[in-house]
Predicted model as a PDB file, atoms N, CA, C, CB and O in Angstrom, pLDDT in the B-factor column:
MODEL        1                                                                  
ATOM      1  N   MET A   1      -6.880  -0.066  17.796  1.00 79.00           N  
ATOM      2  CA  MET A   1      -7.259  -1.120  18.706  1.00 79.00           C  
ATOM      3  C   MET A   1      -5.999  -1.793  19.265  1.00 79.00           C  
ATOM      4  CB  MET A   1      -8.170  -2.146  17.998  1.00 79.00           C  
ATOM      5  O   MET A   1      -5.079  -2.124  18.517  1.00 79.00           O  
ATOM      6  N   LYS A   2      -5.973  -1.985  20.563  1.00 89.00           N  
ATOM      7  CA  LYS A   2      -4.803  -2.601  21.188  1.00 89.00           C  
ATOM      8  C   LYS A   2      -4.609  -4.029  20.695  1.00 89.00           C  
ATOM      9  CB  LYS A   2      -4.941  -2.585  22.713  1.00 89.00           C  
ATOM     10  O   LYS A   2      -5.574  -4.746  20.433  1.00 89.00           O  
ATOM     11  N   ASN A   3      -3.360  -4.426  20.574  1.00 94.00           N  
ATOM     12  CA  ASN A   3      -3.060  -5.793  20.166  1.00 94.00           C  
ATOM     13  C   ASN A   3      -2.657  -6.590  21.407  1.00 94.00           C  
ATOM     14  CB  ASN A   3      -1.929  -5.825  19.082  1.00 94.00           C  
ATOM     15  O   ASN A   3      -1.473  -6.791  21.678  1.00 94.00           O  
ATOM     16  N   LEU A   4      -3.650  -7.033  22.141  1.00 93.00           N  
ATOM     17  CA  LEU A   4      -3.388  -7.793  23.363  1.00 93.00           C  
ATOM     18  C   LEU A   4      -2.880  -9.193  23.049  1.00 93.00           C  
ATOM     19  CB  LEU A   4      -4.649  -7.878  24.215  1.00 93.00           C  
ATOM     20  O   LEU A   4      -2.181  -9.797  23.863  1.00 93.00           O  
ATOM     21  N   LYS A   5      -3.232  -9.720  21.862  1.00 96.00           N  
ATOM     22  CA  LYS A   5      -2.744 -11.045  21.476  1.00 96.00           C  
ATOM     23  C   LYS A   5      -1.233 -11.018  21.289  1.00 96.00           C  
ATOM     24  CB  LYS A   5      -3.433 -11.525  20.183  1.00 96.00           C  
ATOM     25  O   LYS A   5      -0.539 -11.952  21.691  1.00 96.00           O  
ATOM     26  N   LEU A   6      -0.726  -9.963  20.687  1.00 96.00           N  
ATOM     27  CA  LEU A   6       0.718  -9.822  20.513  1.00 96.00           C  
ATOM     28  C   LEU A   6       1.404  -9.708  21.870  1.00 96.00           C  
ATOM     29  CB  LEU A   6       1.044  -8.592  19.641  1.00 96.00           C  
ATOM     30  O   LEU A   6       2.407 -10.375  22.125  1.00 96.00           O  
ATOM     31  N   LYS A   7       0.861  -8.866  22.730  1.00 96.00           N  
ATOM     32  CA  LYS A   7       1.448  -8.677  24.055  1.00 96.00           C  
ATOM     33  C   LYS A   7       1.456  -9.990  24.841  1.00 96.00           C  
ATOM     34  CB  LYS A   7       0.676  -7.598  24.833  1.00 96.00           C  
ATOM     35  O   LYS A   7       2.444 -10.315  25.499  1.00 96.00           O  
ATOM     36  N   ALA A   8       0.360 -10.741  24.772  1.00 97.00           N  
ATOM     37  CA  ALA A   8       0.267 -12.010  25.491  1.00 97.00           C  
ATOM     38  C   ALA A   8       1.253 -13.039  24.944  1.00 97.00           C  
ATOM     39  CB  ALA A   8      -1.155 -12.559  25.410  1.00 97.00           C  
ATOM     40  O   ALA A   8       1.878 -13.773  25.710  1.00 97.00           O  
ATOM     41  N   ALA A   9       1.391 -13.092  23.625  1.00 97.00           N  
ATOM     42  CA  ALA A   9       2.321 -14.048  23.013  1.00 97.00           C  
ATOM     43  C   ALA A   9       3.762 -13.705  23.381  1.00 97.00           C  
ATOM     44  CB  ALA A   9       2.152 -14.064  21.479  1.00 97.00           C  
ATOM     45  O   ALA A   9       4.570 -14.597  23.642  1.00 97.00           O  
ATOM     46  N   ARG A  10       4.078 -12.431  23.400  1.00 97.00           N  
ATOM     47  CA  ARG A  10       5.415 -11.982  23.786  1.00 97.00           C  
ATOM     48  C   ARG A  10       5.685 -12.333  25.241  1.00 97.00           C  
ATOM     49  CB  ARG A  10       5.569 -10.465  23.564  1.00 97.00           C  
ATOM     50  O   ARG A  10       6.754 -12.846  25.575  1.00 97.00           O  
ATOM     51  N   ALA A  11       4.715 -12.056  26.104  1.00 97.00           N  
ATOM     52  CA  ALA A  11       4.870 -12.334  27.533  1.00 97.00           C  
ATOM     53  C   ALA A  11       4.977 -13.834  27.805  1.00 97.00           C  
ATOM     54  CB  ALA A  11       3.696 -11.744  28.315  1.00 97.00           C  
ATOM     55  O   ALA A  11       5.707 -14.254  28.703  1.00 97.00           O  
ATOM     56  N   ALA A  12       4.250 -14.638  27.031  1.00 97.00           N  
ATOM     57  CA  ALA A  12       4.286 -16.091  27.221  1.00 97.00           C  
ATOM     58  C   ALA A  12       5.682 -16.659  26.979  1.00 97.00           C  
ATOM     59  CB  ALA A  12       3.283 -16.769  26.289  1.00 97.00           C  
ATOM     60  O   ALA A  12       6.057 -17.679  27.556  1.00 97.00           O  
ATOM     61  N   LEU A  13       6.447 -15.985  26.118  1.00 97.00           N  
ATOM     62  CA  LEU A  13       7.824 -16.408  25.851  1.00 97.00           C  
ATOM     63  C   LEU A  13       8.819 -15.667  26.742  1.00 97.00           C  
ATOM     64  CB  LEU A  13       8.172 -16.178  24.377  1.00 97.00           C  
ATOM     65  O   LEU A  13      10.032 -15.811  26.586  1.00 97.00           O  
ATOM     66  N   ASP A  14       8.301 -14.881  27.670  1.00 98.00           N  
ATOM     67  CA  ASP A  14       9.117 -14.117  28.607  1.00 98.00           C  
ATOM     68  C   ASP A  14      10.083 -13.178  27.883  1.00 98.00           C  
ATOM     69  CB  ASP A  14       9.893 -15.061  29.513  1.00 98.00           C  
ATOM     70  O   ASP A  14      11.245 -13.035  28.264  1.00 98.00           O  
ATOM     71  N   LEU A  15       9.565 -12.543  26.827  1.00 98.00           N  
ATOM     72  CA  LEU A  15      10.361 -11.574  26.065  1.00 98.00           C  
ATOM     73  C   LEU A  15       9.918 -10.167  26.440  1.00 98.00           C  
ATOM     74  CB  LEU A  15      10.216 -11.808  24.526  1.00 98.00           C  
ATOM     75  O   LEU A  15       8.724  -9.893  26.562  1.00 98.00           O  
ATOM     76  N   SER A  16      10.880  -9.286  26.620  1.00 98.00           N  
ATOM     77  CA  SER A  16      10.552  -7.872  26.809  1.00 98.00           C  
ATOM     78  C   SER A  16      10.276  -7.260  25.441  1.00 98.00           C  
ATOM     79  CB  SER A  16      11.709  -7.109  27.546  1.00 98.00           C  
ATOM     80  O   SER A  16      10.575  -7.855  24.406  1.00 98.00           O  
ATOM     81  N   GLN A  17       9.703  -6.063  25.455  1.00 98.00           N  
ATOM     82  CA  GLN A  17       9.514  -5.348  24.190  1.00 98.00           C  
ATOM     83  C   GLN A  17      10.855  -5.144  23.498  1.00 98.00           C  
ATOM     84  CB  GLN A  17       8.819  -3.988  24.426  1.00 98.00           C  
ATOM     85  O   GLN A  17      10.948  -5.271  22.277  1.00 98.00           O  
ATOM     86  N   GLN A  18      11.887  -4.830  24.263  1.00 98.00           N  
ATOM     87  CA  GLN A  18      13.213  -4.595  23.685  1.00 98.00           C  
ATOM     88  C   GLN A  18      13.757  -5.859  23.034  1.00 98.00           C  
ATOM     89  CB  GLN A  18      14.188  -4.098  24.760  1.00 98.00           C  
ATOM     90  O   GLN A  18      14.320  -5.802  21.940  1.00 98.00           O  
ATOM     91  N   GLU A  19      13.592  -7.004  23.699  1.00 98.00           N  
ATOM     92  CA  GLU A  19      14.100  -8.264  23.139  1.00 98.00           C  
ATOM     93  C   GLU A  19      13.385  -8.613  21.835  1.00 98.00           C  
ATOM     94  CB  GLU A  19      13.931  -9.411  24.154  1.00 98.00           C  
ATOM     95  O   GLU A  19      14.023  -9.031  20.869  1.00 98.00           O  
ATOM     96  N   LEU A  20      12.075  -8.444  21.806  1.00 98.00           N  
ATOM     97  CA  LEU A  20      11.338  -8.704  20.568  1.00 98.00           C  
ATOM     98  C   LEU A  20      11.779  -7.730  19.479  1.00 98.00           C  
ATOM     99  CB  LEU A  20       9.813  -8.593  20.805  1.00 98.00           C  
ATOM    100  O   LEU A  20      11.989  -8.125  18.332  1.00 98.00           O  
ATOM    101  N   ALA A  21      11.915  -6.474  19.839  1.00 98.00           N  
ATOM    102  CA  ALA A  21      12.349  -5.463  18.873  1.00 98.00           C  
ATOM    103  C   ALA A  21      13.708  -5.812  18.286  1.00 98.00           C  
ATOM    104  CB  ALA A  21      12.403  -4.083  19.530  1.00 98.00           C  
ATOM    105  O   ALA A  21      13.911  -5.703  17.077  1.00 98.00           O  
ATOM    106  N   ASP A  22      14.639  -6.231  19.135  1.00 98.00           N  
ATOM    107  CA  ASP A  22      15.969  -6.600  18.666  1.00 98.00           C  
ATOM    108  C   ASP A  22      15.904  -7.772  17.687  1.00 98.00           C  
ATOM    109  CB  ASP A  22      16.870  -6.954  19.852  1.00 98.00           C  
ATOM    110  O   ASP A  22      16.622  -7.793  16.687  1.00 98.00           O  
ATOM    111  N   ARG A  23      15.052  -8.732  17.975  1.00 98.00           N  
ATOM    112  CA  ARG A  23      14.953  -9.927  17.133  1.00 98.00           C  
ATOM    113  C   ARG A  23      14.338  -9.644  15.771  1.00 98.00           C  
ATOM    114  CB  ARG A  23      14.140 -10.982  17.834  1.00 98.00           C  
ATOM    115  O   ARG A  23      14.670 -10.311  14.790  1.00 98.00           O  
ATOM    116  N   VAL A  24      13.447  -8.663  15.701  1.00 98.00           N  
ATOM    117  CA  VAL A  24      12.803  -8.367  14.415  1.00 98.00           C  
ATOM    118  C   VAL A  24      13.366  -7.126  13.731  1.00 98.00           C  
ATOM    119  CB  VAL A  24      11.321  -8.190  14.618  1.00 98.00           C  
ATOM    120  O   VAL A  24      12.949  -6.785  12.624  1.00 98.00           O  
ATOM    121  N   GLY A  25      14.313  -6.447  14.384  1.00 98.00           N  
ATOM    122  CA  GLY A  25      15.010  -5.339  13.737  1.00 98.00           C  
ATOM    123  C   GLY A  25      14.286  -4.010  13.753  1.00 98.00           C  
ATOM    124  O   GLY A  25      14.405  -3.223  12.813  1.00 98.00           O  
ATOM    125  N   VAL A  26      13.525  -3.749  14.828  1.00 98.00           N  
ATOM    126  CA  VAL A  26      12.869  -2.450  14.973  1.00 98.00           C  
ATOM    127  C   VAL A  26      13.188  -1.898  16.358  1.00 98.00           C  
ATOM    128  CB  VAL A  26      11.323  -2.567  14.758  1.00 98.00           C  
ATOM    129  O   VAL A  26      13.883  -2.540  17.144  1.00 98.00           O  
ATOM    130  N   SER A  27      12.679  -0.709  16.651  1.00 98.00           N  
ATOM    131  CA  SER A  27      12.909  -0.121  17.968  1.00 98.00           C  
ATOM    132  C   SER A  27      11.889  -0.653  18.972  1.00 98.00           C  
ATOM    133  CB  SER A  27      12.838   1.419  17.895  1.00 98.00           C  
ATOM    134  O   SER A  27      10.842  -1.180  18.595  1.00 98.00           O  
ATOM    135  N   ARG A  28      12.210  -0.507  20.241  1.00 98.00           N  
ATOM    136  CA  ARG A  28      11.272  -0.898  21.292  1.00 98.00           C  
ATOM    137  C   ARG A  28      10.001  -0.069  21.186  1.00 98.00           C  
ATOM    138  CB  ARG A  28      11.910  -0.732  22.689  1.00 98.00           C  
ATOM    139  O   ARG A  28       8.902  -0.559  21.446  1.00 98.00           O  
ATOM    140  N   GLN A  29      10.165   1.199  20.799  1.00 98.00           N  
ATOM    141  CA  GLN A  29       9.017   2.087  20.667  1.00 98.00           C  
ATOM    142  C   GLN A  29       8.044   1.588  19.595  1.00 98.00           C  
ATOM    143  CB  GLN A  29       9.483   3.503  20.334  1.00 98.00           C  
ATOM    144  O   GLN A  29       6.831   1.750  19.726  1.00 98.00           O  
ATOM    145  N   THR A  30       8.582   0.985  18.542  1.00 98.00           N  
ATOM    146  CA  THR A  30       7.722   0.434  17.489  1.00 98.00           C  
ATOM    147  C   THR A  30       6.895  -0.718  18.033  1.00 98.00           C  
ATOM    148  CB  THR A  30       8.563  -0.037  16.285  1.00 98.00           C  
ATOM    149  O   THR A  30       5.692  -0.792  17.780  1.00 98.00           O  
ATOM    150  N   VAL A  31       7.528  -1.619  18.779  1.00 97.00           N  
ATOM    151  CA  VAL A  31       6.794  -2.739  19.375  1.00 97.00           C  
ATOM    152  C   VAL A  31       5.716  -2.210  20.323  1.00 97.00           C  
ATOM    153  CB  VAL A  31       7.761  -3.693  20.131  1.00 97.00           C  
ATOM    154  O   VAL A  31       4.582  -2.690  20.310  1.00 97.00           O  
ATOM    155  N   SER A  32       6.070  -1.231  21.133  1.00 97.00           N  
ATOM    156  CA  SER A  32       5.114  -0.631  22.052  1.00 97.00           C  
ATOM    157  C   SER A  32       3.925  -0.032  21.292  1.00 97.00           C  
ATOM    158  CB  SER A  32       5.799   0.447  22.903  1.00 97.00           C  
ATOM    159  O   SER A  32       2.773  -0.226  21.681  1.00 97.00           O  
ATOM    160  N   ALA A  33       4.208   0.685  20.224  1.00 97.00           N  
ATOM    161  CA  ALA A  33       3.150   1.326  19.442  1.00 97.00           C  
ATOM    162  C   ALA A  33       2.238   0.287  18.784  1.00 97.00           C  
ATOM    163  CB  ALA A  33       3.760   2.242  18.372  1.00 97.00           C  
ATOM    164  O   ALA A  33       1.029   0.502  18.694  1.00 97.00           O  
ATOM    165  N   ILE A  34       2.794  -0.826  18.328  1.00 96.00           N  
ATOM    166  CA  ILE A  34       1.978  -1.896  17.745  1.00 96.00           C  
ATOM    167  C   ILE A  34       1.053  -2.473  18.816  1.00 96.00           C  
ATOM    168  CB  ILE A  34       2.879  -3.015  17.137  1.00 96.00           C  
ATOM    169  O   ILE A  34      -0.138  -2.670  18.572  1.00 96.00           O  
ATOM    170  N   GLU A  35       1.598  -2.741  19.992  1.00 96.00           N  
ATOM    171  CA  GLU A  35       0.798  -3.303  21.078  1.00 96.00           C  
ATOM    172  C   GLU A  35      -0.308  -2.339  21.522  1.00 96.00           C  
ATOM    173  CB  GLU A  35       1.696  -3.650  22.266  1.00 96.00           C  
ATOM    174  O   GLU A  35      -1.403  -2.775  21.878  1.00 96.00           O  
ATOM    175  N   LYS A  36      -0.027  -1.044  21.502  1.00 96.00           N  
ATOM    176  CA  LYS A  36      -1.017  -0.036  21.901  1.00 96.00           C  
ATOM    177  C   LYS A  36      -2.046   0.225  20.805  1.00 96.00           C  
ATOM    178  CB  LYS A  36      -0.318   1.268  22.265  1.00 96.00           C  
ATOM    179  O   LYS A  36      -3.089   0.827  21.060  1.00 96.00           O  
ATOM    180  N   GLY A  37      -1.755  -0.226  19.590  1.00 94.00           N  
ATOM    181  CA  GLY A  37      -2.649   0.045  18.475  1.00 94.00           C  
ATOM    182  C   GLY A  37      -2.407   1.390  17.825  1.00 94.00           C  
ATOM    183  O   GLY A  37      -3.239   1.881  17.062  1.00 94.00           O  
ATOM    184  N   ASP A  38      -1.261   1.987  18.128  1.00 96.00           N  
ATOM    185  CA  ASP A  38      -0.925   3.296  17.567  1.00 96.00           C  
ATOM    186  C   ASP A  38      -0.148   3.212  16.251  1.00 96.00           C  
ATOM    187  CB  ASP A  38      -0.123   4.081  18.570  1.00 96.00           C  
ATOM    188  O   ASP A  38       0.085   4.230  15.599  1.00 96.00           O  
ATOM    189  N   TYR A  39       0.247   2.006  15.867  1.00 95.00           N  
ATOM    190  CA  TYR A  39       1.066   1.838  14.662  1.00 95.00           C  
ATOM    191  C   TYR A  39       0.598   0.598  13.924  1.00 95.00           C  
ATOM    192  CB  TYR A  39       2.582   1.731  15.014  1.00 95.00           C  
ATOM    193  O   TYR A  39       0.413  -0.460  14.526  1.00 95.00           O  
ATOM    194  N   ASN A  40       0.407   0.732  12.622  1.00 94.00           N  
ATOM    195  CA  ASN A  40       0.002  -0.385  11.778  1.00 94.00           C  
ATOM    196  C   ASN A  40       1.254  -0.914  11.069  1.00 94.00           C  
ATOM    197  CB  ASN A  40      -1.106   0.050  10.743  1.00 94.00           C  
ATOM    198  O   ASN A  40       1.747  -0.275  10.140  1.00 94.00           O  
ATOM    199  N   PRO A  41       1.773  -2.071  11.494  1.00 96.00           N  
ATOM    200  CA  PRO A  41       3.027  -2.573  10.918  1.00 96.00           C  
ATOM    201  C   PRO A  41       2.859  -3.063   9.484  1.00 96.00           C  
ATOM    202  CB  PRO A  41       3.577  -3.698  11.773  1.00 96.00           C  
ATOM    203  O   PRO A  41       1.761  -3.426   9.061  1.00 96.00           O  
ATOM    204  N   THR A  42       3.951  -3.067   8.755  1.00 96.00           N  
ATOM    205  CA  THR A  42       3.950  -3.621   7.402  1.00 96.00           C  
ATOM    206  C   THR A  42       3.746  -5.128   7.483  1.00 96.00           C  
ATOM    207  CB  THR A  42       5.273  -3.282   6.654  1.00 96.00           C  
ATOM    208  O   THR A  42       3.938  -5.734   8.537  1.00 96.00           O  
ATOM    209  N   ILE A  43       3.361  -5.717   6.377  1.00 96.00           N  
ATOM    210  CA  ILE A  43       3.171  -7.170   6.350  1.00 96.00           C  
ATOM    211  C   ILE A  43       4.496  -7.884   6.632  1.00 96.00           C  
ATOM    212  CB  ILE A  43       2.597  -7.620   4.983  1.00 96.00           C  
ATOM    213  O   ILE A  43       4.510  -8.935   7.272  1.00 96.00           O  
ATOM    214  N   ASN A  44       5.596  -7.322   6.160  1.00 97.00           N  
ATOM    215  CA  ASN A  44       6.898  -7.952   6.417  1.00 97.00           C  
ATOM    216  C   ASN A  44       7.230  -7.957   7.905  1.00 97.00           C  
ATOM    217  CB  ASN A  44       8.004  -7.229   5.641  1.00 97.00           C  
ATOM    218  O   ASN A  44       7.775  -8.933   8.421  1.00 97.00           O  
ATOM    219  N   LEU A  45       6.904  -6.875   8.588  1.00 98.00           N  
ATOM    220  CA  LEU A  45       7.144  -6.815  10.026  1.00 98.00           C  
ATOM    221  C   LEU A  45       6.203  -7.771  10.751  1.00 98.00           C  
ATOM    222  CB  LEU A  45       6.961  -5.372  10.553  1.00 98.00           C  
ATOM    223  O   LEU A  45       6.614  -8.441  11.698  1.00 98.00           O  
ATOM    224  N   CYS A  46       4.959  -7.843  10.323  1.00 97.00           N  
ATOM    225  CA  CYS A  46       4.021  -8.803  10.921  1.00 97.00           C  
ATOM    226  C   CYS A  46       4.543 -10.223  10.803  1.00 97.00           C  
ATOM    227  CB  CYS A  46       2.645  -8.699  10.255  1.00 97.00           C  
ATOM    228  O   CYS A  46       4.496 -10.986  11.767  1.00 97.00           O  
ATOM    229  N   VAL A  47       5.040 -10.581   9.630  1.00 97.00           N  
ATOM    230  CA  VAL A  47       5.570 -11.929   9.401  1.00 97.00           C  
ATOM    231  C   VAL A  47       6.782 -12.174  10.290  1.00 97.00           C  
ATOM    232  CB  VAL A  47       5.946 -12.126   7.913  1.00 97.00           C  
ATOM    233  O   VAL A  47       6.908 -13.251  10.874  1.00 97.00           O  
ATOM    234  N   ALA A  48       7.672 -11.199  10.403  1.00 98.00           N  
ATOM    235  CA  ALA A  48       8.857 -11.351  11.250  1.00 98.00           C  
ATOM    236  C   ALA A  48       8.463 -11.559  12.714  1.00 98.00           C  
ATOM    237  CB  ALA A  48       9.770 -10.119  11.118  1.00 98.00           C  
ATOM    238  O   ALA A  48       9.044 -12.395  13.406  1.00 98.00           O  
ATOM    239  N   ILE A  49       7.484 -10.801  13.176  1.00 98.00           N  
ATOM    240  CA  ILE A  49       7.015 -10.949  14.558  1.00 98.00           C  
ATOM    241  C   ILE A  49       6.408 -12.336  14.754  1.00 98.00           C  
ATOM    242  CB  ILE A  49       5.977  -9.848  14.909  1.00 98.00           C  
ATOM    243  O   ILE A  49       6.681 -13.001  15.754  1.00 98.00           O  
ATOM    244  N   CYS A  50       5.596 -12.765  13.816  1.00 98.00           N  
ATOM    245  CA  CYS A  50       4.970 -14.089  13.916  1.00 98.00           C  
ATOM    246  C   CYS A  50       6.008 -15.197  13.960  1.00 98.00           C  
ATOM    247  CB  CYS A  50       4.021 -14.319  12.744  1.00 98.00           C  
ATOM    248  O   CYS A  50       5.898 -16.118  14.768  1.00 98.00           O  
ATOM    249  N   LYS A  51       7.000 -15.118  13.111  1.00 98.00           N  
ATOM    250  CA  LYS A  51       8.056 -16.143  13.105  1.00 98.00           C  
ATOM    251  C   LYS A  51       8.803 -16.156  14.432  1.00 98.00           C  
ATOM    252  CB  LYS A  51       9.044 -15.899  11.946  1.00 98.00           C  
ATOM    253  O   LYS A  51       9.107 -17.224  14.964  1.00 98.00           O  
ATOM    254  N   THR A  52       9.094 -14.992  14.959  1.00 98.00           N  
ATOM    255  CA  THR A  52       9.821 -14.885  16.221  1.00 98.00           C  
ATOM    256  C   THR A  52       9.014 -15.457  17.377  1.00 98.00           C  
ATOM    257  CB  THR A  52      10.176 -13.431  16.505  1.00 98.00           C  
ATOM    258  O   THR A  52       9.572 -16.086  18.275  1.00 98.00           O  
ATOM    259  N   LEU A  53       7.700 -15.241  17.357  1.00 98.00           N  
ATOM    260  CA  LEU A  53       6.854 -15.681  18.462  1.00 98.00           C  
ATOM    261  C   LEU A  53       6.229 -17.059  18.229  1.00 98.00           C  
ATOM    262  CB  LEU A  53       5.763 -14.668  18.697  1.00 98.00           C  
ATOM    263  O   LEU A  53       5.538 -17.586  19.101  1.00 98.00           O  
ATOM    264  N   GLY A  54       6.472 -17.638  17.054  1.00 98.00           N  
ATOM    265  CA  GLY A  54       5.922 -18.960  16.758  1.00 98.00           C  
ATOM    266  C   GLY A  54       4.410 -18.956  16.593  1.00 98.00           C  
ATOM    267  O   GLY A  54       3.732 -19.914  16.965  1.00 98.00           O  
ATOM    268  N   LYS A  55       3.890 -17.880  16.035  1.00 97.00           N  
ATOM    269  CA  LYS A  55       2.443 -17.733  15.836  1.00 97.00           C  
ATOM    270  C   LYS A  55       2.156 -17.460  14.365  1.00 97.00           C  
ATOM    271  CB  LYS A  55       1.870 -16.590  16.725  1.00 97.00           C  
ATOM    272  O   LYS A  55       3.062 -17.144  13.593  1.00 97.00           O  
ATOM    273  N   THR A  56       0.886 -17.584  13.985  1.00 97.00           N  
ATOM    274  CA  THR A  56       0.481 -17.265  12.620  1.00 97.00           C  
ATOM    275  C   THR A  56      -0.032 -15.826  12.564  1.00 97.00           C  
ATOM    276  CB  THR A  56      -0.605 -18.257  12.119  1.00 97.00           C  
ATOM    277  O   THR A  56      -0.306 -15.211  13.595  1.00 97.00           O  
ATOM    278  N   LEU A  57      -0.156 -15.304  11.349  1.00 96.00           N  
ATOM    279  CA  LEU A  57      -0.741 -13.972  11.182  1.00 96.00           C  
ATOM    280  C   LEU A  57      -2.154 -13.933  11.746  1.00 96.00           C  
ATOM    281  CB  LEU A  57      -0.751 -13.566   9.699  1.00 96.00           C  
ATOM    282  O   LEU A  57      -2.548 -12.958  12.387  1.00 96.00           O  
ATOM    283  N   ASP A  58      -2.915 -14.998  11.505  1.00 95.00           N  
ATOM    284  CA  ASP A  58      -4.286 -15.063  12.020  1.00 95.00           C  
ATOM    285  C   ASP A  58      -4.307 -14.964  13.538  1.00 95.00           C  
ATOM    286  CB  ASP A  58      -4.966 -16.361  11.572  1.00 95.00           C  
ATOM    287  O   ASP A  58      -5.151 -14.273  14.109  1.00 95.00           O  
ATOM    288  N   GLU A  59      -3.380 -15.654  14.189  1.00 95.00           N  
ATOM    289  CA  GLU A  59      -3.362 -15.678  15.645  1.00 95.00           C  
ATOM    290  C   GLU A  59      -3.024 -14.316  16.260  1.00 95.00           C  
ATOM    291  CB  GLU A  59      -2.370 -16.708  16.120  1.00 95.00           C  
ATOM    292  O   GLU A  59      -3.525 -13.980  17.333  1.00 95.00           O  
ATOM    293  N   LEU A  60      -2.188 -13.542  15.594  1.00 95.00           N  
ATOM    294  CA  LEU A  60      -1.732 -12.283  16.187  1.00 95.00           C  
ATOM    295  C   LEU A  60      -2.363 -11.025  15.618  1.00 95.00           C  
ATOM    296  CB  LEU A  60      -0.280 -12.181  16.035  1.00 95.00           C  
ATOM    297  O   LEU A  60      -2.527 -10.043  16.342  1.00 95.00           O  
ATOM    298  N   PHE A  61      -2.721 -11.029  14.335  1.00 92.00           N  
ATOM    299  CA  PHE A  61      -3.096  -9.766  13.721  1.00 92.00           C  
ATOM    300  C   PHE A  61      -4.497  -9.701  13.144  1.00 92.00           C  
ATOM    301  CB  PHE A  61      -2.150  -9.459  12.666  1.00 92.00           C  
ATOM    302  O   PHE A  61      -4.991  -8.598  12.911  1.00 92.00           O  
ATOM    303  N   TRP A  62      -5.157 -10.805  12.904  1.00 86.00           N  
ATOM    304  CA  TRP A  62      -6.499 -10.757  12.333  1.00 86.00           C  
ATOM    305  C   TRP A  62      -7.506 -11.090  13.419  1.00 86.00           C  
ATOM    306  CB  TRP A  62      -6.636 -11.735  11.133  1.00 86.00           C  
ATOM    307  O   TRP A  62      -7.222 -11.859  14.337  1.00 86.00           O  
ATOM    308  N   GLU A  63      -8.677 -10.504  13.300  1.00 76.00           N  
ATOM    309  CA  GLU A  63      -9.733 -10.780  14.285  1.00 76.00           C  
ATOM    310  C   GLU A  63     -10.580 -11.951  13.842  1.00 76.00           C  
ATOM    311  CB  GLU A  63     -10.618  -9.546  14.500  1.00 76.00           C  
ATOM    312  O   GLU A  63     -11.518 -12.333  14.540  1.00 76.00           O  
TER     313      GLU A  63                                                      
ENDMDL                                                                          
END                                                                             
């Protein structure tokens, strides 16, 4: 399932996939795959993304 909440939160901060990837220590392709729903990130990566975007796990990853 696509993660449109992640994509929207990233876009709201005017961050590219590459910029978010650099901040959390993964590749741009990983961020793209998470947004497309092709990759299930580890909890540590989820937490890093949430901290970077100023969101909670509930806001970005849980339905």
